[in-house]
C-alpha positions as CSV (number, residue, x, y, z in Angstrom):
1,X,-12.1,-15.0,-11.7
2,X,-15.8,-12.8,-11.0
3,X,-16.6,-10.0,-12.2
4,X,-19.7,-7.8,-12.1
5,X,-21.9,-6.6,-14.1
6,X,-20.0,-4.2,-14.7
7,X,-16.9,-5.2,-16.1
8,X,-16.6,-3.4,-19.5
9,X,-16.8,-0.7,-18.2
10,X,-14.0,-1.2,-16.1
11,X,-12.2,-2.7,-18.1
12,X,-12.7,0.6,-20.1
13,X,-11.4,2.7,-17.6
14,X,-8.4,0.5,-16.6
15,X,-7.1,0.6,-20.2
16,X,-6.3,4.4,-20.0
17,X,-2.8,4.4,-18.8
18,X,-2.8,7.3,-17.1
19,X,-4.6,5.8,-14.4
20,X,-1.7,4.3,-12.4
21,X,-3.5,3.4,-9.1
22,X,-6.9,2.7,-7.5
23,X,-8.3,2.8,-4.1
24,X,-10.9,0.9,-2.9
25,X,-13.6,1.6,-0.6
26,X,-14.4,-2.0,0.4
27,X,-13.2,-6.3,0.6
28,X,-15.2,-7.6,-1.9
29,X,-14.1,-4.3,-4.9
30,X,-10.8,-4.8,-3.8
31,X,-10.4,-8.3,-4.9
32,X,-12.4,-7.7,-8.2
33,X,-10.8,-5.4,-9.1
34,X,-7.3,-7.1,-8.5
35,X,-8.3,-10.0,-10.5
36,X,-9.6,-7.4,-13.0
37,X,-6.0,-5.8,-13.2
38,X,-4.1,-9.0,-13.1
39,X,-6.5,-10.2,-16.2
40,X,-5.8,-7.4,-17.9
41,X,-1.4,-8.0,-17.2
42,X,-0.7,-5.2,-15.2
43,X,2.6,-5.6,-13.1
44,X,1.4,-5.1,-9.9
45,X,2.8,-2.4,-8.4
46,X,4.6,-1.0,-10.8
47,X,1.8,-0.4,-13.5
48,X,-1.0,-0.2,-11.2
49,X,-0.8,0.0,-7.4
50,X,-4.1,-0.4,-5.4
51,X,-5.2,0.0,-1.8
52,X,-8.3,-1.0,0.0
53,X,-9.9,0.8,3.3
54,X,-10.7,-2.9,5.2
55,X,-8.5,-4.3,6.2
56,X,-10.5,-7.9,6.5
57,X,-9.2,-11.7,6.1
58,X,-9.3,-11.4,2.2
59,X,-6.8,-9.1,1.5
60,X,-4.1,-10.8,3.2
61,X,-5.2,-14.4,0.8
62,X,-4.2,-13.2,-1.9
63,X,-2.0,-13.1,-4.5
64,X,-0.4,-10.3,-4.5
65,X,-1.4,-9.6,-0.9
66,X,-3.3,-5.8,-0.8
67,X,-2.4,-2.8,1.1
68,X,-4.9,-1.3,3.2
69,X,-6.2,1.3,5.2
70,X,-7.4,0.1,8.7
71,X,-9.5,2.0,10.3
72,X,-10.0,-0.1,13.8
73,X,-13.3,-0.6,13.2
74,X,-13.8,-1.7,17.0
75,X,-11.9,1.2,18.5
76,X,-14.9,3.3,16.6
77,X,-17.8,1.3,18.4
78,X,-15.8,1.2,21.9
79,X,-15.6,5.4,21.6
80,X,-18.6,5.4,20.0
81,X,-20.1,3.5,22.3
82,X,-18.5,4.6,24.7
83,X,-19.4,9.0,24.2
84,X,-23.4,7.8,23.7
85,X,-23.6,6.2,27.5
86,X,-21.7,9.6,28.8
87,X,-23.9,11.3,27.1
88,X,-27.1,9.5,28.3
89,X,-26.7,8.7,31.5
90,X,-25.6,13.0,32.3
91,X,-28.8,13.6,30.4
92,X,-27.0,16.8,29.2
93,X,-27.6,19.3,26.7
94,X,-23.8,19.4,26.2
95,X,-22.7,20.2,22.3
96,X,-21.0,17.4,20.9
97,X,-17.8,16.3,20.1
98,X,-15.9,14.6,16.8
99,X,-12.9,12.4,18.1
100,X,-10.3,11.6,15.8
101,X,-9.2,8.3,15.2
102,X,-6.4,7.6,13.5
103,X,-5.8,5.4,11.0
104,X,-2.9,3.0,9.6
105,X,-1.7,2.1,6.5
106,X,-0.8,-1.9,6.2
107,X,2.2,-1.8,3.3
108,X,1.3,-5.1,1.3
109,X,2.1,-6.2,-2.1
110,X,0.1,-4.0,-4.4
111,X,2.1,-1.3,-3.6
112,X,5.9,0.5,-3.2
113,X,7.8,0.5,-0.4
114,X,7.5,3.5,1.1
């Protein structure tokens, strides 16, 4: 198990039984949090659920596997590149635009079925 320097602080926060789930912003914090939750003997996902924003390889190869929110990074990159190239080629003073990219929930072992 790997725990960072804030292990005790995290353990104190997670000892609060009113907390029943975690949202991790990236894969390495999700793996560390999963290790801590398991060390604290929580039943996953019944007592503590967990979701992570990064749908990388690591979340699929731990036990239990981690539910993720796939933000479709490749599609976001392609879309923003196309928007930038179009703006540069047209040399326009057009207004900036916003594109909404849908995310996908990939349900795995750290959350109960919906």
